[in-house]
KOLLO-692806 format. One record per atom (N, C-alpha, C, O): residue in three letters; x, y, z. Coordinates in steps of 0.1 Angstrom, whole numbers, plus 5000, padded with zeros to 4 digits. Layout:
residues N
ALAXYZ ...
***
This chain:
residues 251
MET346833349347 MET345733329337 MET345733189332 MET344633139330 ASP346833129328 ASP346832999323 ASP346432899334 ASP345832789330 VAL346632929346 VAL346132839357 VAL344632839358 VAL343932739359 ILE344032969357 ILE342632979357 ILE342032909345 ILE341032839346 THR342632929333 THR342132859321 THR342132709323 THR341132649320 THR343232649327 THR343332509329 THR342232459339 THR341632359337 THR342132529350 THR341232489361 THR339732489356 THR339032399358 SER339432599348 SER338032609343 SER337732499334 SER336632439335 LEU338632459325 LEU338432349316 LEU338332219323 LEU337532129319 LYS339132199333 LYS339132069340 LYS337732049347 LYS337231939347 PHE337232159354 PHE335932149360 PHE334832119350 PHE333932039352 PHE335032189338 PHE334032169328 PHE334032029322 PHE333031969320 ALA335231979320 ALA335431849314 ALA335031739324 ALA334431639320 ALA335231759337 ALA334831659347 ALA333331639347 ALA332831529349 ASP332631749345 ASP331131739344 ASP330731659332 ASP329831579333 LEU331431689321 LEU331031619308 LEU331431469309 LEU330731389304 ALA332531439316 ALA333031309316 ALA332431219327 ALA332831099328 SER331631279335 SER331031199346 SER330131089341 SER329631099330 ASP329930989349 ASP329030879345 ASP327630929344 ASP327231019351 GLY326930879334 GLY325530919332 GLY325130889318 GLY325730819310 PRO323930949314 PRO323430919300 PRO324330979290 PRO325131069293 PRO324130939277 PRO324930999267 PRO324831149266 PRO323731209269 ILE325831219263 ILE325831359262 ILE324931409251 ILE324931349240 SER324131509254 SER323231559244 SER323831659234 SER324931709236 ILE323131679223 ILE323631769213 ILE323731909218 ILE324631979215 PHE322731939227 PHE322732079233 PHE323932099241 PHE324532209241 SER324331999249 SER325532009257 SER326832029249 SER327732099252 ILE326831949237 ILE328031959228 ILE328032109223 ILE329132169222 ILE326932159218 ILE326932289212 ILE327332399223 ILE328032489220 LEU326732379235 LEU327132469246 LEU328632469249 LEU329232569252 SER329132349249 SER330632329251 SER331432399241 SER332432469244 TRP331032379228 TRP331732449218 TRP331632599218 TRP332632669216 LEU330532649222 LEU330332789223 LEU331232849235 LEU331832959233 PHE331332769245 PHE332132809257 PHE333632819252 PHE334332909256 VAL334132719245 VAL335532709241 VAL335832819230 VAL336832889231 ILE334932829221 ILE335132919210 ILE335133069215 ILE335933149211 SER334133099223 SER334033239228 SER335233269236 SER335733389235 GLY335733179244 GLY337033209252 GLY338133229243 GLY339033319245 THR338233149232 THR339333169222 THR339233299216 THR340333369214 ILE338033339212 ILE337933469205 ILE338333589214 ILE339033679210 ILE337933579227 ILE338333679237 ILE339833689238 ILE340333799238 LEU340433579239 LEU341933579241 LEU342633629229 LEU343633699230 LEU342133589217 LEU342733639204 LEU342533789203 LEU343333859198 PHE341333839207 PHE341033979207 PHE342034059216 PHE342534159212 LEU342333999228 LEU343334069237 LEU344734069231 LEU345434159233 GLY345033959224 GLY346333959217 GLY346434059206 GLY347434129205 GLN345434079198 GLN345434179188 GLN345434319194 GLN346034409188 TRP344734339205 TRP344734469212 TRP346134499216 TRP346534619215 GLN346934409221 GLN348334439225 GLN349134469212 GLN350134549213 LEU348934399201 LEU349634439189 LEU349334579184 LEU350234649180 ASP348034619186 ASP347734759182 ASP348434849192 ASP348934959188 ARG348434819205 ARG349134899214 ARG350634909211 ARG351335009214 LEU351234799206 LEU352634799202 LEU352934899191 LEU353934969192 VAL352034899181 VAL352234999170 VAL352135139176 VAL352935219172 TRP351135159184 TRP351035289190 TRP352235329198 TRP352735449197 LYS352735239207 LYS353835269215 LYS355135299207 LYS355935389210 GLN355335219196 GLN356535239188 GLN356535379181 GLN357535439180 SER355335419177 SER355235559171 SER355535669182 SER356135769178 ILE355035639194 ILE355435739205 ILE356935739207 ILE357435849209 LEU357535619208 LEU358935619210 LEU359735679199 LEU360735749202 GLU359335659187 GLU360035729176 GLU359935879177 GLU360835949174 GLU358735929181 GLU358536069183 GLU359436129194 GLU360036229192 ILE359536049205 ILE360336089216 ILE361836089212 ILE362536189215 GLU362235989205 GLU363635979200 GLU364036099191 GLU365036149191 SER363036129182 SER363236249173 SER363436379181 SER364236459177 LYS362636389192 LYS362736509200 LYS364036519207 LYS364736619208 ILE364436399213 ILE365636399222 ILE366936429213 ILE367736499218 SER366936379201 SER368136389193 SER368136519184 SER369036529176 GLY367236609186 GLY367236729178 GLY368336819182 GLY369136799192 LEU368536929175 LEU369537029178 LEU369237109190 LEU368037149192 PRO370137129199 PRO369937199211 PRO369437349208 PRO370037409199 GLN368537399216 GLN368037529215 GLN368237609228 GLN368537549238 PRO368137739228 PRO368137819240 PRO366937769249 PRO365937739244 LEU367137779262 LEU366037739271 LEU364837829269 LEU365037959270 PRO363637779267 PRO362537869265 PRO362237949278 PRO362537909289 SER361738069276 SER361538159287 SER360438109296 SER360438129308 ASN359438039290 ASN358337979298 ASN358137839294 ASN357237809286 ALA358937749299 ALA358937609295 ALA357637549301 ALA357337559313 GLU356937469292 GLU355737399296 GLU355837259293 GLU356337219282 LYS355337169301 LYS355437029299 LYS354736979287 LYS355336899279 ALA353537029284 ALA352736989272 ALA353437019259 ALA353236959249 VAL354337129259 VAL354937179247 VAL356337139246 VAL356837109235 HIS357037149257 HIS358537139257 HIS359137009262 HIS360336999263 LYS358336909266 LYS358936789272 LYS359936729262 LYS359536709250 TYR361036689266 TYR362136629258 TYR362936729249 TYR363836689242 LEU362536859249 LEU363236949241 LEU364736959244 LEU365036979256 PRO365536949234 PRO367036959236 PRO367337109239 PRO366937199231 VAL368037139249 VAL368437279252 VAL369937289256 VAL370537189259 GLN370437409255 GLN371837439258 GLN371837569265 GLN371237669261 PHE372637579276 PHE372637709284 PHE373937699293 PHE374537599294 SER374137819299 SER375237829308 SER374837899321 SER373737969321 GLY375537879332 GLY375137939344 GLY376037879355 GLY377137839353 LYS375537879367 LYS376237829379 LYS375337759389 LYS374137799390 ILE375937669396 ILE375237599407 ILE375137689419 ILE376137749423 LYS373937699424 LYS373737779436 LYS373137699447 LYS372037649446 GLY373837689458 GLY373337619470 GLY373637479470 GLY374437429463 SER372837399478 SER373037259480 SER372437179469 SER371837229460 PHE372637049470 PHE372136959460 PHE371336849467 PHE371336829479 ILE370536769459 ILE369736659464 ILE370236529457 ILE370436529445 LYS370236429465 LYS370636289460 LYS369336209458 LYS368536199467 VAL369136159446 VAL367936079443 VAL368435929440 VAL369335909432 MET367935839448 MET368435699447 MET368335649432 MET367335669425 ALA369335579428 ALA369435529414 ALA370335409414 ALA371035389423 SER370435339403 SER371335229401 SER371735219386 SER370935259377 GLN372835169383 GLN373335149370 GLN373735009367 GLN374434949376 LYS373334949356 LYS373734819353 LYS375234809352 LYS375934889346 PHE375834699358 PHE377234669359 PHE378034769367 PHE379234759368 ILE377334869373 ILE378034959382 ILE377534949396 ILE378334939406 GLY376234949398 GLY375734929412 GLY374935049416 GLY374435129408 ALA374735059429 ALA373835159435 ALA374535299435 ALA375835309436 GLY373735399435 GLY374335539436 GLY373135639436 GLY372035609441 TYR373435759431 TYR372435859432 TYR372535949419 TYR373535959413 ARG371335999416 ARG371236109406 ARG371536239415 ARG371036249426 ILE372236329409 ILE372536459416 ILE371736569410 ILE371936599398 ILE370836619418 ILE369936729413 ILE370436859420 ILE370536869432 VAL370636959412 VAL371237089417 VAL370337209413 VAL369637199403 PRO370337309421 PRO369637439417 PRO370637509409 PRO371837529412 PHE370137559397 PHE371037609387 PHE370637749383 PHE369437769379 GLU371437849385 GLU371137989381 GLU371638019367 GLU372838009364 LEU370638059359 LEU371038089345 LEU371638229345 LEU371638309355 GLU372238269333 GLU372938399332 GLU372038509335 GLU372438619339 LYS370738499332 LYS369738609335 LYS369138599349 LYS368238679352 GLY369638509357 GLY369138509371 GLY368038409374 GLY367738389385 LYS367538339364 LYS366438249366 LYS367038119372 LYS368038069368 MET366238059381 MET366737939388 MET365837819383 MET364637819383 ILE366537709379 ILE365937589375 ILE366637469381 ILE367637489388 LEU366037349379 LEU366737229384 LEU367537169373 LEU367137169361 VAL368637109376 VAL369437039366 VAL369836899372 VAL370336889383 ASP369536789365 ASP369936659368 ASP371336639362 ASP371336609350 LEU372336639370 LEU373736629364 LEU374136489361 LEU375136469354 GLY373436389366 GLY373736249363 GLY374036169375 GLY373536189386 PHE374736059373 PHE374935949383 PHE376235959389 PHE377335979383 ILE376235929402 ILE377535909410 ILE377335789419 ILE376335779425 ARG378335709420 ARG378335599429 ARG378235649444 ARG378835749447 HIS377535569452 HIS377235609465 HIS378435639474 HIS378435729482 GLU379535569471 GLU380735589480 GLU381435719476 GLU382235769484 PHE381235779464 PHE381835899460 PHE380936019464 PHE381436139463 ALA379735999467 ALA378736109469 ALA379236209480 ALA379036329478 PRO379736159491 PRO380136259502 PRO381236359498 PRO381336459503 ASP382036319488 ASP383136399484 ASP382936479471 ASP383836549466 ILE381736489466 ILE381436559454 ILE381636709456 ILE381236769466 SER382236769446 SER382336919446 SER382136969432 SER382436909423 PHE381637089432 PHE381237159419 PHE382037279417 PHE382437349426 GLY382337309404 GLY382837439400 GLY381737539400 GLY380637499401 ASN382137659399 ASN381037769399 ASN380237769386 ASN379037779387 ASN380937769375 ASN380237789362 ASN380237659354 ASN381237589353 LEU379137639347 LEU378937519339 LEU378237549326 LEU377337639326 SER378637489315 SER377837489303 SER377137359301 SER377837249302 ILE375837359299 ILE375137229299 ILE374337219287 ILE373737309281 THR374337089282 THR373437049271 THR372636939276 THR373136839282 GLY371336939274 GLY370436839279 GLY369036849274 GLY368836909263 ASN368136789281 ASN366736789276 ASN365736819288 ASN365936779299 LEU364736909284 LEU363736929294 LEU362936809297 LEU362636729288 HIS362636789310 HIS361936669314 HIS361036689326 HIS361436769335 TRP359936619326 TRP359036619338 TRP358736479341 TRP357636429338 PRO359636399347 PRO359536259349 PRO358336229359 PRO358036309368 LYS357736119356 LYS356636069364 LYS357035949372 LYS356835839367 GLU357635969383 GLU358335859390 GLU357635829404 GLU357835719410 VAL356835919409 VAL356235909422 VAL354935839421 VAL354035869413 ASP354735739429 ASP353435669430 ASP353135639445 ASP353835689454 PHE352035559447 PHE351535539461 PHE352635469469 PHE352635489481 PHE353535389463 PHE354535309470 PHE355835379472 PHE356735329479 THR356035499467 THR357235579468 THR357435629482 THR356635699487 PRO358535589489 PRO358735639503 PRO358935789503 PRO359335849493 ALA358635849514 ALA358935989516 ALA360436019516 ALA361135929520 PRO360836139512 PRO362236169512 PRO362836159526 PRO362236179536 ASP364136109527 ASP364936109539 ASP365636239540 ASP366836249536 PHE365036339546 PHE365636469547 PHE366836469555 PHE367736549553 LYS366936389565 LYS368136379574 LYS369336349567 LYS370436409569 ASN369236249558 ASN370436209550 ASN370436269536 ASN371236229527 ASN369436359533 ASN369436419520 ASN369236319508 ASN369936329498 ILE368336219510 ILE368136119500 ILE366636119497 ILE365836099505 TRP366436129484 TRP365036109478 TRP365035979470 TRP366035929466 PHE363735929468 PHE363635799462 PHE362935809448 PHE362735709441 ALA362635929444 ALA362135959430 ALA362236099427 ALA362336189436 ARG362236129414 ARG362336269410 ARG360836329409 ARG360136289400 ASP360536419417 ASP359336489417 ASP359636639415 ASP360036709424 VAL359436689403 VAL359936819399 VAL359336929408 VAL360037019412 LYS358036919411 LYS357337019419 LYS357937019433 LYS358237129438 GLU358136909439 GLU358636899453 GLU360136939453 GLU360537009463 LEU360836889444 LEU362336929443 LEU362537079442 LEU363437139448 SER361637139433 SER361837279431 SER361437359444 SER362137459447 LYS360537309452 LYS360137379464 LYS361337359474 LYS361737459481 GLU361937249475 GLU363037219484 GLU364237299481 GLU364937349490 LEU364537319468 LEU365737389464 LEU365537529459 LEU366537599456 GLY364337579460 GLY364037719457 GLY364137759443 GLY364737869440 THR363737669434 THR363837699419 THR362437699413 THR361437669419 GLU362337729400 GLU361137709393 GLU360937559390 GLU361937489389 PRO359737509388 PRO359537369386 PRO359837329371 PRO359037279364 ILE361137349368 ILE361637309355 ILE362937229357 ILE363837269364 LEU362937109350 LEU364137019352 LEU364736999338 LEU364036969328 VAL366037009338 VAL366836969326 VAL367736849330 VAL368436859340 VAL367636739322 VAL368436629324 VAL369636639315 VAL369536639303 ALA370836659321 ALA372036689314 ALA372436569305 ALA372436449309 LYS372836599293 LYS373436509283 LYS374936519284 LYS375636419282 SER375336639286 SER376836669288 SER376936799295 SER376036889295 PHE378136819301 PHE378336949307 PHE379836969308 PHE380636879307 SER380237099308 SER381637139308 SER381837259318 SER381037349318 PRO382937249326 PRO383937139327 PRO383337019334 PRO382237029340 SER384036909333 SER383536779339 SER383736789354 SER384436869359 ILE382936699361 ILE382936689375 ILE383436549379 ILE382836449374 ILE384436539387 ILE385036409390 ILE383936309396 ILE383136349405 HIS383936189391 HIS383036079395 HIS381536099391 HIS380736009394 LEU381236209385 LEU379836239381 LEU379636229366 LEU380336299359 ASN378836129362 ASN378636109348 ASN377136139344 ASN376236089350 PRO376936209333 PRO375636239328 PRO374836109326 PRO375336009322 LEU373536119329 LEU372636009327 LEU371436059318 LEU370336079323 PRO371736069305 PRO370736139297 PRO369536059294 PRO369435939297 ILE368436129290 ILE367236059286 ILE367435979274 ILE368036019264 ASN366835859274 ASN366835769262 ASN365635679262 ASN365135649273 ILE365235629251 ILE364035559250 ILE364235409256 ILE363235339258 GLU365435369258 GLU365635239264 GLU365035229278 GLU364735119282 ASN364935339285 ASN364435339298 ASN362835339299 ASN362235339309 ILE362235359287 ILE360835359286 ILE360235219283 ILE360635169273 PRO359435159292 PRO359035019290 PRO358135009278 PRO357335089275 ASN358334899270 ASN357534869259 ASN357334709258 ASN358134649251 ASN356434659266 ASN356234519267 ASN355034459260 ASN354634349262 HIS354534539251 HIS353234499244 HIS353434369235 HIS352534289234 LYS354634349230 LYS354934239221 LYS354834109230 LYS354234009226 GLN355434109242 GLN355433999251 GLN354033969256 GLN353633859257 TYR353234079258 TYR351834059263 TYR351033989251 TYR350233909254 ALA351234039239 ALA350533979228 ALA350833829226 ALA349933749224 ILE352133799227 ILE352533649226 ILE351833569237 ILE351333459235 THR351733629249 THR351133559261 THR349633539258 THR349133419259 TRP348933639253 TRP347433619250 TRP347233519239 TRP346333439240 PHE348033529228 PHE347833439217 PHE348133289221 PHE347533199217 SER349233279230 SER349533139235 SER348333089243 SER348032969242 LEU347833169252 LEU346633129260 LEU345433089251 LEU344732999254 ALA345333159240 ALA344133129231 ALA344332989225 ALA343332919225 PHE345532959221 PHE345732829215 PHE345632719225 PHE345232609223 ILE346132749237 ILE346032649248 ILE344632619252 ILE344232509253 TRP343832729253 TRP342432719256 TRP341732639246 TRP340932549249 LEU341932669233 LEU341232599222 LEU341732449222 LEU340832359221 GLY342932419223 GLY343432279223 GLY342932199234 GLY342532089232 MET342932259246 MET342432179258 MET340932169257 MET340432059261 GLY340232269252 GLY338832259251 GLY338432149241 GLY337532069244 VAL339032139230 VAL338732039220 VAL339031899226 VAL338231809224 PHE340131889233 PHE340531759239 PHE339531709250 PHE339031599249 PHE339131799258 PHE338231769269 PHE336831739264 PHE336131639268 ILE336331809254 ILE335031789248 ILE335031649241 ILE334131569242 TYR336131619233 TYR336231489227 TYR336231379237 TYR335531279235 ARG337031389247 ARG337131289257 ARG335831259264 ARG335331149267 ALA335131369267 ALA333831359274 ALA332831289265 ALA332031209269 SER332831329252 SER331931269242 SER332131119241 SER331131039240 VAL333431079240 VAL333730939238 VAL333330859251 VAL332730749250 ASN333630919263 ASN333230849275 ASN331730829277 ASN331330739283 LYS330930919271 LYS329530919273 LYS328830849261 LYS327630849260 GLY329630799252 GLY329130719241 GLY328530799229 GLY327830749221 ARG328930929228 ARG328531009216 ARG329731069210 ARG330531139216 LYS329931049197 LYS331031109190 LYS330731249185 LYS329531279182 ILE331731329185 ILE331431469180 ILE331231469165 ILE331031579159 
***
């Protein structure tokens, strides 16, 4: 954006500064309108990002409040619109195989999220994200039969146009897609991300939901737009002044 801004002003100034008759009042007014309108647009975009920042912070506070609430029994009919991030607590056992989802941890390195089919005490089957394991330990992972789990209901939105298809041969997925994972593991499309579980599983550490993983870059965007506004205004004033002096008319 700053490159476009600078280039536009240079072309504009080159025309004003070219040899020819003195610059007219009309050209000066038009030049100021061009500079001021651009500044207003950039300031508007900066303010828009500040408004988005306030909105995003309120959303994050709401999510944090939900995440840190007291655990409840798993709802009989969990729905995304109502129960996303709801803290839950339940017991049951792992049934069948598991799926590895590519992940990485700062200061640790590459590894996988381990997604398992989990049978509740009443026979209902759901998905549980047990957490992170380093890739070298994944082949040796083993589970006990019964687990008590505390975590949060979640419907992550991680799949997009660029997400590779799962590597079924090596049992590696590249994003959590609750609907597709539930089909593959034969469960209901309900995912709980574990915050803790008992008994512990060697090399496997819970990777609970937290707001630190939710992007909030609106402050940086606002600073960028406001900076561009001042750059645009400053360069515009400079180029108009130089062009006016070169053509023999003072502003």
